[in-house]
BALOBA-1460 file (C-alpha; in Angstrom, 3 decimals):
// residues 323
<rec num="1" residu="m" x="57.449" y="140.402" z="76.841"/>
<rec num="2" residu="p" x="58.974" y="143.641" z="77.857"/>
<rec num="3" residu="i" x="63.189" y="143.259" z="79.398"/>
<rec num="4" residu="s" x="62.634" y="143.685" z="83.855"/>
<rec num="5" residu="t" x="65.003" y="144.639" z="85.460"/>
<rec num="6" residu="t" x="63.947" y="143.506" z="88.604"/>
<rec num="7" residu="p" x="66.357" y="140.707" z="89.529"/>
<rec num="8" residu="g" x="65.061" y="136.719" z="88.785"/>
<rec num="9" residu="e" x="61.450" y="138.344" z="87.450"/>
<rec num="10" residu="a" x="62.157" y="137.766" z="84.035"/>
<rec num="11" residu="y" x="63.357" y="134.433" z="85.636"/>
<rec num="12" residu="a" x="60.736" y="133.659" z="87.335"/>
<rec num="13" residu="a" x="58.211" y="134.344" z="84.570"/>
<rec num="14" residu="l" x="60.191" y="131.290" z="82.236"/>
<rec num="15" residu="t" x="57.480" y="128.169" z="81.958"/>
<rec num="16" residu="p" x="59.058" y="124.655" z="84.048"/>
<rec num="17" residu="a" x="60.676" y="123.958" z="80.491"/>
<rec num="18" residu="q" x="62.774" y="127.059" z="79.964"/>
<rec num="19" residu="q" x="63.829" y="127.077" z="83.493"/>
<rec num="20" residu="r" x="65.166" y="123.307" z="83.425"/>
<rec num="21" residu="q" x="66.605" y="124.495" z="80.157"/>
<rec num="22" residu="v" x="68.308" y="127.506" z="81.792"/>
<rec num="23" residu="a" x="70.249" y="124.947" z="84.711"/>
<rec num="24" residu="d" x="70.849" y="122.861" z="82.026"/>
<rec num="25" residu="a" x="72.917" y="125.507" z="80.285"/>
<rec num="26" residu="k" x="73.932" y="126.813" z="83.089"/>
<rec num="27" residu="a" x="75.785" y="123.188" z="84.420"/>
<rec num="28" residu="i" x="77.082" y="122.441" z="81.147"/>
<rec num="29" residu="r" x="78.799" y="125.960" z="81.261"/>
<rec num="30" residu="q" x="80.126" y="125.330" z="84.680"/>
<rec num="31" residu="r" x="81.550" y="122.246" z="83.578"/>
<rec num="32" residu="a" x="83.557" y="123.811" z="80.295"/>
<rec num="33" residu="i" x="85.052" y="126.116" z="83.023"/>
<rec num="34" residu="g" x="85.648" y="124.016" z="84.943"/>
<rec num="35" residu="p" x="86.373" y="125.592" z="88.835"/>
<rec num="36" residu="l" x="87.013" y="128.881" z="89.572"/>
<rec num="37" residu="f" x="88.069" y="130.101" z="92.514"/>
<rec num="38" residu="d" x="90.041" y="133.316" z="93.895"/>
<rec num="39" residu="d" x="93.760" y="133.771" z="94.153"/>
<rec num="40" residu="v" x="94.618" y="131.924" z="97.630"/>
<rec num="41" residu="y" x="98.336" y="131.598" z="99.000"/>
<rec num="42" residu="a" x="98.688" y="128.916" z="100.925"/>
<rec num="43" residu="e" x="99.291" y="128.613" z="104.802"/>
<rec num="44" residu="p" x="103.203" y="128.483" z="104.732"/>
<rec num="45" residu="f" x="105.102" y="125.912" z="107.494"/>
<rec num="46" residu="k" x="107.285" y="127.268" z="109.746"/>
<rec num="47" residu="d" x="109.133" y="125.077" z="112.279"/>
<rec num="48" residu="t" x="111.977" y="124.145" z="114.659"/>
<rec num="49" residu="q" x="111.949" y="119.819" z="114.453"/>
<rec num="50" residu="p" x="114.500" y="117.602" z="117.186"/>
<rec num="51" residu="a" x="114.853" y="115.238" z="116.774"/>
<rec num="52" residu="f" x="117.288" y="112.662" z="118.808"/>
<rec num="53" residu="l" x="118.577" y="108.839" z="119.814"/>
<rec num="54" residu="i" x="119.551" y="107.409" z="122.915"/>
<rec num="55" residu="s" x="120.387" y="103.739" z="122.337"/>
<rec num="56" residu="p" x="122.656" y="102.367" z="126.007"/>
<rec num="57" residu="s" x="124.013" y="99.338" z="125.366"/>
<rec num="58" residu="f" x="124.843" y="95.601" z="127.178"/>
<rec num="59" residu="r" x="127.631" y="92.858" z="126.267"/>
<rec num="60" residu="i" x="125.822" y="90.015" z="128.430"/>
<rec num="61" residu="n" x="128.833" y="87.818" z="126.877"/>
<rec num="62" residu="d" x="131.435" y="87.919" z="123.941"/>
<rec num="63" residu="n" x="128.173" y="86.428" z="121.682"/>
<rec num="64" residu="v" x="125.276" y="88.359" z="123.099"/>
<rec num="65" residu="m" x="124.340" y="91.423" z="123.341"/>
<rec num="66" residu="t" x="120.990" y="93.859" z="124.395"/>
<rec num="67" residu="y" x="120.535" y="96.826" z="123.480"/>
<rec num="68" residu="v" x="117.280" y="99.324" z="123.981"/>
<rec num="69" residu="s" x="116.784" y="102.700" z="121.881"/>
<rec num="70" residu="w" x="114.715" y="105.677" z="122.188"/>
<rec num="71" residu="q" x="114.534" y="107.580" z="118.855"/>
<rec num="72" residu="y" x="112.357" y="110.920" z="118.327"/>
<rec num="73" residu="g" x="111.768" y="112.845" z="115.109"/>
<rec num="74" residu="e" x="109.685" y="114.921" z="113.248"/>
<rec num="75" residu="k" x="108.955" y="115.257" z="109.518"/>
<rec num="76" residu="a" x="107.935" y="119.110" z="107.642"/>
<rec num="77" residu="g" x="103.966" y="120.368" z="107.516"/>
<rec num="78" residu="i" x="103.311" y="120.282" z="103.722"/>
<rec num="79" residu="s" x="102.229" y="124.335" z="102.524"/>
<rec num="80" residu="q" x="99.211" y="123.277" z="99.552"/>
<rec num="81" residu="t" x="95.709" y="124.546" z="98.479"/>
<rec num="82" residu="t" x="92.956" y="122.419" z="98.457"/>
<rec num="83" residu="n" x="90.038" y="124.124" z="95.653"/>
<rec num="84" residu="g" x="90.837" y="126.883" z="96.773"/>
<rec num="85" residu="v" x="91.404" y="126.833" z="100.160"/>
<rec num="86" residu="s" x="94.399" y="126.956" z="102.009"/>
<rec num="87" residu="n" x="94.767" y="123.445" z="103.443"/>
<rec num="88" residu="l" x="98.415" y="122.829" z="105.538"/>
<rec num="89" residu="a" x="99.014" y="119.732" z="106.452"/>
<rec num="90" residu="v" x="100.636" y="120.010" z="109.588"/>
<rec num="91" residu="g" x="104.287" y="118.307" z="110.890"/>
<rec num="92" residu="e" x="104.454" y="115.029" z="111.778"/>
<rec num="93" residu="k" x="105.947" y="113.778" z="115.252"/>
<rec num="94" residu="t" x="107.299" y="110.314" z="115.819"/>
<rec num="95" residu="s" x="108.236" y="108.595" z="119.622"/>
<rec num="96" residu="s" x="109.710" y="104.796" z="118.625"/>
<rec num="97" residu="v" x="110.761" y="102.245" z="121.598"/>
<rec num="98" residu="e" x="112.719" y="99.083" z="120.865"/>
<rec num="99" residu="l" x="114.309" y="96.835" z="122.347"/>
<rec num="100" residu="g" x="116.247" y="93.760" z="120.765"/>
<rec num="101" residu="v" x="118.920" y="91.322" z="121.512"/>
<rec num="102" residu="k" x="121.533" y="90.051" z="118.820"/>
<rec num="103" residu="a" x="123.498" y="86.661" z="119.438"/>
<rec num="104" residu="n" x="126.398" y="85.039" z="117.627"/>
<rec num="105" residu="l" x="125.731" y="80.796" z="118.456"/>
<rec num="106" residu="l" x="127.418" y="78.131" z="117.840"/>
<rec num="107" residu="d" x="130.582" y="79.369" z="117.151"/>
<rec num="108" residu="s" x="129.126" y="81.804" z="115.336"/>
<rec num="109" residu="r" x="127.857" y="79.449" z="112.372"/>
<rec num="110" residu="l" x="123.490" y="80.886" z="113.710"/>
<rec num="111" residu="v" x="123.652" y="84.952" z="114.033"/>
<rec num="112" residu="m" x="120.312" y="86.110" z="115.862"/>
<rec num="113" residu="n" x="118.916" y="89.281" z="116.159"/>
<rec num="114" residu="m" x="115.530" y="89.805" z="117.764"/>
<rec num="115" residu="n" x="113.119" y="93.474" z="118.941"/>
<rec num="116" residu="l" x="110.455" y="94.184" z="119.859"/>
<rec num="117" residu="f" x="109.652" y="97.779" z="118.774"/>
<rec num="118" residu="r" x="106.712" y="100.816" z="118.765"/>
<rec num="119" residu="m" x="106.166" y="103.698" z="117.345"/>
<rec num="120" residu="d" x="103.602" y="106.257" z="118.116"/>
<rec num="121" residu="v" x="102.971" y="108.614" z="115.488"/>
<rec num="122" residu="d" x="100.887" y="112.339" z="115.924"/>
<rec num="123" residu="n" x="100.244" y="114.232" z="112.699"/>
<rec num="124" residu="y" x="100.739" y="110.511" z="110.525"/>
<rec num="125" residu="q" x="100.828" y="112.073" z="107.165"/>
<rec num="126" residu="q" x="98.827" y="110.650" z="104.326"/>
<rec num="127" residu="g" x="96.795" y="110.801" z="101.166"/>
<rec num="128" residu="v" x="93.295" y="111.524" z="102.621"/>
<rec num="129" residu="q" x="90.223" y="112.538" z="100.139"/>
<rec num="130" residu="i" x="88.193" y="115.225" z="101.408"/>
<rec num="131" residu="v" x="84.629" y="115.956" z="100.703"/>
<rec num="132" residu="d" x="84.453" y="117.823" z="97.080"/>
<rec num="133" residu="e" x="81.801" y="120.118" z="97.936"/>
<rec num="134" residu="y" x="82.497" y="122.093" z="94.266"/>
<rec num="135" residu="t" x="82.122" y="119.035" z="92.199"/>
<rec num="136" residu="t" x="79.162" y="117.274" z="94.422"/>
<rec num="137" residu="a" x="77.171" y="120.448" z="94.018"/>
<rec num="138" residu="l" x="77.268" y="120.392" z="90.698"/>
<rec num="139" residu="n" x="76.404" y="116.533" z="91.002"/>
<rec num="140" residu="r" x="73.412" y="117.675" z="93.272"/>
<rec num="141" residu="a" x="71.996" y="120.361" z="90.873"/>
<rec num="142" residu="a" x="72.212" y="117.068" z="87.953"/>
<rec num="143" residu="g" x="70.316" y="114.713" z="90.039"/>
<rec num="144" residu="n" x="73.363" y="112.453" z="90.631"/>
<rec num="145" residu="t" x="73.339" y="112.522" z="94.524"/>
<rec num="146" residu="e" x="76.922" y="110.772" z="94.963"/>
<rec num="147" residu="i" x="79.578" y="112.254" z="96.894"/>
<rec num="148" residu="v" x="82.807" y="113.509" z="95.158"/>
<rec num="149" residu="y" x="86.284" y="113.585" z="96.497"/>
<rec num="150" residu="t" x="89.452" y="115.679" z="95.866"/>
<rec num="151" residu="t" x="93.146" y="113.946" z="97.411"/>
<rec num="152" residu="a" x="95.321" y="115.958" z="99.516"/>
<rec num="153" residu="t" x="97.947" y="115.330" z="101.910"/>
<rec num="154" residu="g" x="96.348" y="115.706" z="105.082"/>
<rec num="155" residu="n" x="96.796" y="113.669" z="108.762"/>
<rec num="156" residu="v" x="95.356" y="111.580" z="110.875"/>
<rec num="157" residu="p" x="95.732" y="112.329" z="114.923"/>
<rec num="158" residu="k" x="97.658" y="109.518" z="115.548"/>
<rec num="159" residu="v" x="98.670" y="105.957" z="114.077"/>
<rec num="160" residu="r" x="100.802" y="103.637" z="116.207"/>
<rec num="161" residu="a" x="102.535" y="100.018" z="114.850"/>
<rec num="162" residu="e" x="104.276" y="97.700" z="117.174"/>
<rec num="163" residu="g" x="104.956" y="93.791" z="116.775"/>
<rec num="164" residu="i" x="108.327" y="91.768" z="116.842"/>
<rec num="165" residu="e" x="111.118" y="91.503" z="114.261"/>
<rec num="166" residu="l" x="113.463" y="87.958" z="114.227"/>
<rec num="167" residu="d" x="116.554" y="87.053" z="111.453"/>
<rec num="168" residu="g" x="119.077" y="85.398" z="111.004"/>
<rec num="169" residu="t" x="121.863" y="83.498" z="109.025"/>
<rec num="170" residu="y" x="122.928" y="80.008" z="109.279"/>
<rec num="171" residu="a" x="125.610" y="78.392" z="107.862"/>
<rec num="172" residu="v" x="124.732" y="74.749" z="107.361"/>
<rec num="173" residu="s" x="128.668" y="74.538" z="106.032"/>
<rec num="174" residu="s" x="131.648" y="76.113" z="103.875"/>
<rec num="175" residu="d" x="129.472" y="75.763" z="101.239"/>
<rec num="176" residu="l" x="125.590" y="76.358" z="102.247"/>
<rec num="177" residu="r" x="124.618" y="79.046" z="104.166"/>
<rec num="178" residu="l" x="120.766" y="80.026" z="105.385"/>
<rec num="179" residu="s" x="118.679" y="83.099" z="105.466"/>
<rec num="180" residu="f" x="115.170" y="83.286" z="107.302"/>
<rec num="181" residu="s" x="113.151" y="86.190" z="108.467"/>
<rec num="182" residu="v" x="110.007" y="86.558" z="110.548"/>
<rec num="183" residu="a" x="107.713" y="89.856" z="111.047"/>
<rec num="184" residu="y" x="103.937" y="90.188" z="113.242"/>
<rec num="185" residu="s" x="103.703" y="93.953" z="113.154"/>
<rec num="186" residu="d" x="100.009" y="95.461" z="114.105"/>
<rec num="187" residu="a" x="99.879" y="99.053" z="112.517"/>
<rec num="188" residu="y" x="96.374" y="100.415" z="112.928"/>
<rec num="189" residu="y" x="94.688" y="104.075" z="114.060"/>
<rec num="190" residu="v" x="94.571" y="105.228" z="116.967"/>
<rec num="191" residu="e" x="92.296" y="107.878" z="116.286"/>
<rec num="192" residu="f" x="91.018" y="108.822" z="112.848"/>
<rec num="193" residu="p" x="87.384" y="109.946" z="113.440"/>
<rec num="194" residu="n" x="87.396" y="111.231" z="109.794"/>
<rec num="195" residu="a" x="87.825" y="109.134" z="107.429"/>
<rec num="196" residu="a" x="86.918" y="109.337" z="103.951"/>
<rec num="197" residu="q" x="83.972" y="106.815" z="102.688"/>
<rec num="198" residu="p" x="84.649" y="104.020" z="100.652"/>
<rec num="199" residu="d" x="83.193" y="103.751" z="97.404"/>
<rec num="200" residu="e" x="80.610" y="101.438" z="98.491"/>
<rec num="201" residu="n" x="78.617" y="103.923" z="101.185"/>
<rec num="202" residu="g" x="79.027" y="106.817" z="98.489"/>
<rec num="203" residu="y" x="75.595" y="106.300" z="98.235"/>
<rec num="204" residu="e" x="72.137" y="109.197" z="99.054"/>
<rec num="205" residu="g" x="72.299" y="109.859" z="102.713"/>
<rec num="206" residu="a" x="75.468" y="108.500" z="103.870"/>
<rec num="207" residu="p" x="77.997" y="110.967" z="105.965"/>
<rec num="208" residu="p" x="81.020" y="112.167" z="104.405"/>
<rec num="209" residu="y" x="83.267" y="110.562" z="106.600"/>
<rec num="210" residu="r" x="83.058" y="107.509" z="108.683"/>
<rec num="211" residu="d" x="85.272" y="106.406" z="112.012"/>
<rec num="212" residu="v" x="87.669" y="103.980" z="111.472"/>
<rec num="213" residu="s" x="90.221" y="104.592" z="114.981"/>
<rec num="214" residu="g" x="91.220" y="100.769" z="115.515"/>
<rec num="215" residu="h" x="91.758" y="99.824" z="111.649"/>
<rec num="216" residu="t" x="94.905" y="98.483" z="110.611"/>
<rec num="217" residu="l" x="96.356" y="101.018" z="108.171"/>
<rec num="218" residu="p" x="95.880" y="100.435" z="104.374"/>
<rec num="219" residu="g" x="99.319" y="98.582" z="102.942"/>
<rec num="220" residu="a" x="100.080" y="96.460" z="106.580"/>
<rec num="221" residu="s" x="100.073" y="93.077" z="106.339"/>
<rec num="222" residu="k" x="100.513" y="91.161" z="110.490"/>
<rec num="223" residu="l" x="102.712" y="89.263" z="109.015"/>
<rec num="224" residu="n" x="105.516" y="88.666" z="107.190"/>
<rec num="225" residu="g" x="108.167" y="85.986" z="106.603"/>
<rec num="226" residu="s" x="110.812" y="84.887" z="104.462"/>
<rec num="227" residu="i" x="113.991" y="81.647" z="104.054"/>
<rec num="228" residu="g" x="116.281" y="81.407" z="101.699"/>
<rec num="229" residu="f" x="120.029" y="80.100" z="100.836"/>
<rec num="230" residu="d" x="123.112" y="80.856" z="99.102"/>
<rec num="231" residu="y" x="125.121" y="77.657" z="98.496"/>
<rec num="232" residu="r" x="128.842" y="78.200" z="96.156"/>
<rec num="233" residu="r" x="130.920" y="74.647" z="95.142"/>
<rec num="234" residu="s" x="134.069" y="75.169" z="93.664"/>
<rec num="235" residu="i" x="134.481" y="72.475" z="90.780"/>
<rec num="236" residu="l" x="137.299" y="73.316" z="88.161"/>
<rec num="237" residu="e" x="140.367" y="75.536" z="88.840"/>
<rec num="238" residu="g" x="139.194" y="79.090" z="89.425"/>
<rec num="239" residu="k" x="135.328" y="78.067" z="88.578"/>
<rec num="240" residu="e" x="131.941" y="77.675" z="91.259"/>
<rec num="241" residu="l" x="128.766" y="75.981" z="90.914"/>
<rec num="242" residu="f" x="126.010" y="78.192" z="92.662"/>
<rec num="243" residu="a" x="122.740" y="78.295" z="93.391"/>
<rec num="244" residu="s" x="119.657" y="81.121" z="95.246"/>
<rec num="245" residu="g" x="116.497" y="81.258" z="96.323"/>
<rec num="246" residu="d" x="113.795" y="82.275" z="98.649"/>
<rec num="247" residu="l" x="110.625" y="82.275" z="99.714"/>
<rec num="248" residu="v" x="108.618" y="85.172" z="100.584"/>
<rec num="249" residu="y" x="105.152" y="85.294" z="102.916"/>
<rec num="250" residu="n" x="103.002" y="88.147" z="102.880"/>
<rec num="251" residu="g" x="99.574" y="88.156" z="105.091"/>
<rec num="252" residu="k" x="96.584" y="89.647" z="103.791"/>
<rec num="253" residu="f" x="96.383" y="93.291" z="104.022"/>
<rec num="254" residu="n" x="94.104" y="96.045" z="102.255"/>
<rec num="255" residu="s" x="94.792" y="98.084" z="99.470"/>
<rec num="256" residu="s" x="92.558" y="100.674" z="99.655"/>
<rec num="257" residu="n" x="92.968" y="103.693" z="101.160"/>
<rec num="258" residu="q" x="89.507" y="104.239" z="102.307"/>
<rec num="259" residu="l" x="89.374" y="99.918" z="104.006"/>
<rec num="260" residu="s" x="87.125" y="99.171" z="101.555"/>
<rec num="261" residu="d" x="85.112" y="95.969" z="101.566"/>
<rec num="262" residu="y" x="86.492" y="95.002" z="97.999"/>
<rec num="263" residu="g" x="90.166" y="96.069" z="98.637"/>
<rec num="264" residu="w" x="91.618" y="92.883" z="100.687"/>
<rec num="265" residu="v" x="94.150" y="90.907" z="99.057"/>
<rec num="266" residu="p" x="94.893" y="88.007" z="100.784"/>
<rec num="267" residu="a" x="98.114" y="86.151" z="101.853"/>
<rec num="268" residu="r" x="101.193" y="84.958" z="99.575"/>
<rec num="269" residu="r" x="103.472" y="83.480" z="98.434"/>
<rec num="270" residu="t" x="105.900" y="84.487" z="96.242"/>
<rec num="271" residu="a" x="109.141" y="82.380" z="95.194"/>
<rec num="272" residu="d" x="112.082" y="83.020" z="93.378"/>
<rec num="273" residu="v" x="114.877" y="80.788" z="92.312"/>
<rec num="274" residu="v" x="118.932" y="81.001" z="90.974"/>
<rec num="275" residu="l" x="121.071" y="78.418" z="89.053"/>
<rec num="276" residu="g" x="124.480" y="79.435" z="87.163"/>
<rec num="277" residu="v" x="128.031" y="78.802" z="86.928"/>
<rec num="278" residu="g" x="130.947" y="81.711" z="87.097"/>
<rec num="279" residu="r" x="133.701" y="82.867" z="88.330"/>
<rec num="280" residu="e" x="134.657" y="82.207" z="91.658"/>
<rec num="281" residu="d" x="136.584" y="85.796" z="91.358"/>
<rec num="282" residu="g" x="133.516" y="87.036" z="90.327"/>
<rec num="283" residu="t" x="133.713" y="88.805" z="87.234"/>
<rec num="284" residu="f" x="131.943" y="86.676" z="85.022"/>
<rec num="285" residu="d" x="128.638" y="84.245" z="85.166"/>
<rec num="286" residu="v" x="125.782" y="83.240" z="83.945"/>
<rec num="287" residu="a" x="122.693" y="82.865" z="85.826"/>
<rec num="288" residu="l" x="119.140" y="80.622" z="84.778"/>
<rec num="289" residu="l" x="116.854" y="83.050" z="86.975"/>
<rec num="290" residu="v" x="113.028" y="81.401" z="87.874"/>
<rec num="291" residu="k" x="110.738" y="84.526" z="89.180"/>
<rec num="292" residu="n" x="107.658" y="83.696" z="90.587"/>
<rec num="293" residu="l" x="108.278" y="80.292" z="90.194"/>
<rec num="294" residu="f" x="105.220" y="79.039" z="91.903"/>
<rec num="295" residu="d" x="102.875" y="81.361" z="89.208"/>
<rec num="296" residu="d" x="101.383" y="82.760" z="92.609"/>
<rec num="297" residu="d" x="98.462" y="84.713" z="90.983"/>
<rec num="298" residu="t" x="96.978" y="86.501" z="94.271"/>
<rec num="299" residu="p" x="97.363" y="90.948" z="93.009"/>
<rec num="300" residu="l" x="99.132" y="93.101" z="93.805"/>
<rec num="301" residu="s" x="96.055" y="95.836" z="94.957"/>
<rec num="302" residu="r" x="92.336" y="95.819" z="94.481"/>
<rec num="303" residu="s" x="89.814" y="98.410" z="95.280"/>
<rec num="304" residu="w" x="85.923" y="98.768" z="93.686"/>
<rec num="305" residu="t" x="86.695" y="99.740" z="90.393"/>
<rec num="306" residu="d" x="90.542" y="98.464" z="90.344"/>
<rec num="307" residu="y" x="92.906" y="95.906" z="90.371"/>
<rec num="308" residu="v" x="96.592" y="95.425" z="90.028"/>
<rec num="309" residu="p" x="98.209" y="91.667" z="88.718"/>
<rec num="310" residu="p" x="100.808" y="90.069" z="89.697"/>
<rec num="311" residu="e" x="103.405" y="89.479" z="87.619"/>
<rec num="312" residu="p" x="103.354" y="85.895" z="86.044"/>
<rec num="313" residu="r" x="106.038" y="83.389" z="86.291"/>
<rec num="314" residu="w" x="108.836" y="83.767" z="84.081"/>
<rec num="315" residu="y" x="112.573" y="82.840" z="83.232"/>
<rec num="316" residu="g" x="116.014" y="84.628" z="81.905"/>
<rec num="317" residu="v" x="119.251" y="84.293" z="81.787"/>
<rec num="318" residu="r" x="121.551" y="86.647" z="83.700"/>
<rec num="319" residu="v" x="125.219" y="87.106" z="82.049"/>
<rec num="320" residu="t" x="126.873" y="89.592" z="84.236"/>
<rec num="321" residu="g" x="130.847" y="90.464" z="84.570"/>
<rec num="322" residu="r" x="133.687" y="93.184" z="85.007"/>
<rec num="323" residu="l" x="136.565" y="94.054" z="84.059"/>
């Protein structure tokens, strides 16, 4: 058959099997070459970014002080390209208000700090997933309907964190000191209408994005707390016995940036202890350490495809010294 100079005429003359061979060859060649994009200059970020802190305080008496603070600041935007297209992440704008009290009670044996806070962030910068139209189209040409995303730094219209924090120390005696902290915080997307779909929603026909406004931020647990102790006692001239430990509680959170249903990590409780002897001037000591005393096996993170296990319980000996 003579070669035609009319565009498409020769291809149209091919049999369906031959056309399929051409399509497969084009797909293999394209995958081997990879994406080819025209030269593009990323849009620069230029701006004047003010910042200030106003924090008046009022001393009720010698042992109790209250304060209020209002802080504003901005974070620079990020100049970048995504799949050959300029994709500027604009700057963050953060405004936070805090109301607190600091107190020394029981002849200063009990020291306590408590505060209420609220923080609003406009154009919150975080790693987001953008639909990779190029690779998705290649997959669909090969019969794979899965939506493909690419990662970039993007902006969430508005994020808010608010809550209450309490921490302090209590000197039980000259040898024993206790510490404690507890915090309840609610960090959530006020407005995020175009969040990427989690992996389990990547089926054919699913919209590429979803609205997660009102959802808790990934990695943010609402309740956290800890209790600890520190004990030191002289046993010989210039020597001391010491022990310390802490128990930490972290509430459940979603470790998936896409807030996948498979990303939930349950609450965990971990404890560490140290027992040792040394010189009172701190020049030398030997201690036994136990990390993750109760061998908590709660994962550090998980998702549709990934699982990061915790560090198991372990023992060690620490020797420190200084001249």
